[in-house]
C-alpha positions as CSV (number, residue, x, y, z in Angstrom):
1,M,11.3,-3.5,-7.8
2,N,7.6,-3.8,-6.9
3,G,6.1,-2.0,-4.0
4,G,7.0,0.1,-0.9
5,L,6.5,0.4,2.8
6,A,6.0,3.4,5.1
7,L,5.8,3.5,8.9
8,T,4.1,6.1,10.9
9,A,2.5,6.2,14.5
10,G,0.5,3.1,14.7
11,A,0.2,2.4,11.0
12,L,2.1,0.5,8.3
13,Y,1.4,1.6,4.8
14,V,1.9,-1.1,2.1
15,G,2.0,-0.1,-1.6
16,T,1.8,-2.6,-4.4
17,S,1.4,-2.4,-8.1
18,E,0.9,-4.2,-11.4
19,T,-0.7,-1.8,-13.8
20,T,-2.9,-0.2,-11.1
21,A,-1.2,0.9,-7.8
22,H,-2.7,0.1,-4.5
23,I,-2.1,1.5,-1.0
24,N,-3.4,-0.1,2.1
25,A,-2.9,0.7,6.0
26,F,-2.4,-2.0,8.6
27,D,-1.7,-2.1,12.3
28,Y,1.7,-3.5,13.3
29,D,0.2,-6.9,13.6
30,G,-1.3,-7.0,10.0
31,T,-4.9,-6.1,10.7
32,P,-6.3,-3.7,8.0
33,L,-7.0,-0.3,9.4
34,R,-9.2,1.4,6.9
35,P,-10.2,0.8,3.3
36,G,-7.3,1.4,1.0
37,F,-7.2,3.3,-2.2
38,S,-5.9,2.6,-5.8
39,F,-4.9,4.9,-8.5
40,R,-3.6,5.1,-12.1
41,G,-1.9,7.7,-14.3
42,E,-3.4,10.9,-15.6
43,R,-5.0,9.2,-18.7
44,E,-5.5,5.8,-17.0
45,E,-2.2,4.7,-17.9
46,A,-0.1,2.3,-15.7
47,A,1.1,3.6,-12.4
48,G,3.7,1.9,-10.2
49,I,5.1,2.2,-6.6
50,S,8.7,1.9,-6.4
51,G,9.0,4.2,-3.3
52,L,6.7,5.3,-0.5
53,C,6.8,7.5,2.5
54,V,4.7,9.5,5.1
55,D,5.6,13.1,5.9
56,G,5.1,14.8,9.2
57,D,1.6,16.0,8.1
58,R,0.6,12.4,7.3
59,R,0.6,12.9,3.5
60,L,1.6,9.9,1.5
61,W,4.2,10.3,-1.2
62,V,4.7,7.8,-4.0
63,A,7.6,7.6,-6.3
64,D,6.0,6.3,-9.6
65,G,8.8,4.6,-11.5
66,T,6.3,3.4,-14.1
67,G,4.6,6.6,-14.7
68,G,7.7,8.7,-14.2
69,C,6.4,11.1,-11.6
70,L,6.0,11.9,-7.9
71,W,2.4,11.7,-6.4
72,G,1.2,13.1,-3.1
73,F,-2.1,11.8,-1.5
74,S,-3.9,12.3,1.7
75,V,-4.0,9.2,4.0
76,F,-7.7,8.7,2.6
77,G,-6.5,8.7,-1.0
78,K,-7.3,12.2,-2.1
79,R,-4.7,13.4,-4.6
80,V,-2.8,16.4,-3.4
81,V,-0.2,16.9,-6.2
82,R,1.5,15.3,-9.1
83,V,5.1,16.3,-9.9
84,P,6.2,15.2,-13.3
85,G,9.6,13.8,-13.8
86,E,12.0,15.5,-16.3
87,G,14.6,13.7,-18.2
88,E,17.4,16.4,-18.2
89,D,20.4,15.7,-15.8
90,R,20.2,19.0,-14.0
91,T,19.2,20.4,-10.6
92,G,15.3,20.5,-10.4
93,C,14.8,17.7,-12.9
94,L,13.7,14.5,-11.2
95,G,14.3,12.2,-14.0
96,R,12.2,9.0,-13.4
97,P,11.5,9.0,-9.7
98,V,12.1,5.6,-8.1
99,A,12.5,6.3,-4.3
100,V,11.3,9.0,-1.8
101,A,11.8,9.8,1.9
102,S,10.6,12.5,4.2
103,L,13.1,14.8,6.1
104,G,12.4,17.3,8.9
105,E,9.3,18.5,10.6
106,D,6.7,21.3,10.4
107,T,7.6,24.1,8.1
108,E,11.1,22.7,7.4
109,Q,10.0,19.5,5.9
110,E,11.6,18.3,2.7
111,L,11.3,15.4,0.4
112,V,14.3,13.3,-0.7
113,V,13.6,12.1,-4.2
114,A,15.8,9.8,-6.1
115,G,15.8,9.4,-10.0
116,R,16.6,6.2,-12.0
117,G,19.8,5.7,-13.9
118,R,23.4,7.0,-14.0
119,R,22.9,10.7,-13.2
120,R,24.8,13.5,-11.5
121,H,21.6,15.1,-10.4
122,A,19.8,11.9,-9.1
123,L,19.3,12.8,-5.5
124,H,17.0,15.9,-4.8
125,L,15.8,17.8,-1.9
126,L,12.4,19.3,-2.6
127,P,10.1,21.4,-0.5
128,V,7.4,19.1,1.0
129,E,4.8,21.5,-0.6
130,A,6.1,20.1,-4.0
131,G,6.1,23.0,-6.5
132,A,7.0,25.6,-4.0
133,G,10.5,25.7,-5.3
134,A,12.9,23.9,-7.6
135,G,14.8,22.2,-4.8
136,R,18.4,21.2,-5.1
137,S,20.6,18.1,-5.7
138,L,23.1,16.5,-3.5
139,R,26.6,15.8,-4.8
140,P,27.5,12.1,-5.4
141,Q,30.4,11.1,-3.0
142,G,30.8,14.9,-2.3
143,H,32.0,15.7,-5.8
144,H,30.4,17.8,-8.6
145,D,31.9,15.6,-11.5
146,K,30.7,12.2,-10.3
147,L,27.6,10.2,-10.9
148,F,25.1,8.3,-8.9
149,E,25.0,4.8,-10.1
150,D,21.3,3.8,-10.4
151,I,19.7,4.7,-7.0
152,I,17.1,2.2,-6.0
153,H,16.2,3.2,-2.4
154,V,16.5,6.1,0.1
155,D,16.1,6.6,3.9
156,T,16.3,9.4,6.4
157,L,16.8,9.8,10.2
158,E,17.0,13.1,11.7
159,D,19.8,14.9,9.6
160,R,21.0,11.8,7.9
161,I,20.2,10.7,4.4
162,L,21.0,7.4,3.0
163,C,20.8,6.1,-0.7
164,C,21.4,2.7,-2.1
165,E,23.0,2.4,-5.5
166,R,22.1,-0.7,-7.4
167,G,24.6,-0.1,-10.1
168,A,27.6,0.2,-7.7
169,G,26.3,-2.1,-4.8
170,R,27.0,0.9,-2.6
171,V,25.4,2.9,0.2
172,Q,26.1,6.6,0.5
173,V,25.3,8.5,3.7
174,F,24.9,12.3,3.9
175,E,24.7,14.4,7.1
176,R,23.3,18.0,7.1
177,R,23.0,17.6,3.4
178,D,26.7,17.1,2.8
179,F,28.3,13.8,1.9
180,H,29.6,11.9,5.0
181,F,30.9,8.5,3.9
182,S,30.0,5.5,1.7
183,F,30.4,1.7,1.9
184,E,29.8,-1.4,0.0
185,P,27.6,-3.4,2.5
186,D,28.7,-7.0,3.4
187,G,26.2,-9.5,1.9
188,P,25.9,-12.6,0.0
189,K,28.2,-12.9,-3.1
190,D,26.4,-12.0,-6.3
191,A,23.3,-10.7,-4.4
192,E,21.8,-7.3,-5.4
193,L,21.5,-4.5,-2.9
194,R,17.8,-3.6,-2.8
195,C,17.2,-1.4,0.2
196,A,18.7,-0.2,3.7
197,R,17.5,1.6,6.8
198,I,19.4,3.4,9.4
199,C,19.1,2.2,13.1
200,E,19.1,5.0,15.7
201,D,22.5,3.8,17.0
202,G,24.1,4.1,13.5
203,R,23.9,0.4,12.4
204,F,22.1,-0.5,9.3
205,V,19.5,-3.1,8.1
206,C,20.0,-4.1,4.5
207,A,18.0,-6.4,2.1
208,F,19.5,-8.1,-0.9
209,G,17.6,-9.7,-3.9
210,G,18.3,-12.4,-6.3
211,E,18.8,-16.1,-5.8
212,R,20.8,-15.4,-2.5
213,S,18.3,-13.0,-1.2
214,S,18.8,-12.1,2.4
215,L,18.1,-9.7,5.3
216,V,21.3,-8.6,7.3
217,L,22.2,-6.4,10.2
218,L,25.5,-4.3,9.7
219,D,27.5,-2.2,12.0
220,R,28.2,1.6,11.5
221,R,30.8,0.8,8.8
222,G,28.7,-1.6,6.8
223,R,30.3,-4.7,8.2
224,M,28.3,-7.9,8.8
225,M,27.0,-8.4,12.3
226,R,24.4,-11.1,11.8
227,T,22.1,-12.6,9.1
228,L,18.5,-12.0,10.1
229,A,17.0,-14.1,7.3
230,E,18.4,-16.2,4.5
231,S,17.0,-16.8,1.0
232,G,13.8,-18.8,0.6
233,E,10.0,-18.5,0.0
234,E,8.9,-20.2,3.2
235,E,8.1,-18.2,6.4
236,G,11.2,-16.8,8.2
237,R,13.2,-16.4,4.9
238,V,13.0,-13.7,2.3
239,Y,12.9,-13.8,-1.4
240,E,13.3,-10.8,-3.7
241,P,12.6,-8.1,-1.1
242,S,11.1,-4.9,-2.3
243,D,11.4,-2.7,0.8
244,L,11.8,-2.8,4.6
245,V,10.9,-0.5,7.5
246,L,12.1,-0.7,11.1
247,E,10.8,0.2,14.7
248,R,13.2,2.6,16.2
249,G,13.7,3.1,19.9
250,A,13.4,-0.5,21.1
251,R,16.0,-3.1,22.1
252,D,17.1,-5.6,19.5
253,S,14.9,-8.4,20.9
254,A,11.8,-6.3,20.5
255,A,12.5,-3.9,17.6
256,R,10.4,-5.1,14.7
257,I,11.4,-5.1,11.0
258,W,8.6,-5.3,8.4
259,V,9.8,-6.7,5.1
260,L,7.9,-6.7,1.7
261,D,9.1,-9.5,-0.5
262,R,8.0,-12.1,-3.1
263,D,7.5,-9.5,-5.6
264,G,5.2,-7.5,-3.3
265,C,3.1,-10.4,-2.3
266,R,4.1,-10.9,1.3
267,V,4.9,-8.8,4.4
268,Q,6.8,-10.6,7.2
269,V,7.8,-9.3,10.6
270,F,11.4,-10.0,12.1
271,T,13.4,-8.6,15.1
272,L,16.8,-7.3,15.0
273,E,18.0,-10.5,16.5
274,G,16.5,-12.5,13.6
275,R,13.4,-13.9,15.1
276,C,10.4,-14.1,12.7
277,H,7.0,-13.3,14.0
278,G,5.2,-14.5,10.9
279,S,3.5,-12.9,8.0
280,F,0.5,-10.6,7.7
281,P,-2.5,-13.2,7.4
282,E,-4.7,-10.9,5.3
283,F,-2.0,-9.8,2.7
284,P,-2.3,-9.3,-0.1
285,L,-5.7,-8.1,0.0
286,R,-8.1,-9.4,-2.8
287,R,-9.1,-6.8,-5.4
288,E,-12.5,-6.4,-7.1
């Protein structure tokens, strides 16, 4: 999966990567807001963006699945911290981070960080001041003896945490850090679950990849309500989506969904009713 999206007040951050990682900010209509920044690994090795979020203090956090670490930056690109991944399957070892989300506000902020592969300790809660403590891991399906099946995406809303497992085609939902329920989202047959976000009313927006890529709206139990976009590379369809973010607090006809697809080469805007407002005209930005 190539790239990530993060939404904050008035700005959409778009992260893409090949061997160099790039982060740019846009307004909601796709106009660049400020010069972006790029980065590579500690010794100029390749860096990748597989997950992206913004915390309550407007710091950018990047799950670098290529470099096997978690990065923290200011919105202007100043590096704040680098947290290396560790391979052991135990609490405090992030493995190879592939997804990140911010949870809470002010002094109670935490990061939800997911590691790749079949792991018992694949979903961690870390202090937002990464390195201030080892953090702890959440129990897969509420059991200490089960495994997460290759988490690919995470999301948060208030006290809820969501993770998408690519290996199981499953979404797990946690409330107050405890397992709440899980479901296998309705979607096209043989399509691969890529990412999901929680709506304020408990519904879900999910994106699927593969030849039958799609964007769908699900009810609170993960059952199909409507298909928002079918597979295709033309405008108004999606193909190999990497990430999505949604506008909360608006009615379905107005609430916008931003989708990064075509291997990180396009950002399109949809509504919860399935209307497409088009794609960002200046994306992807040209590089020197």
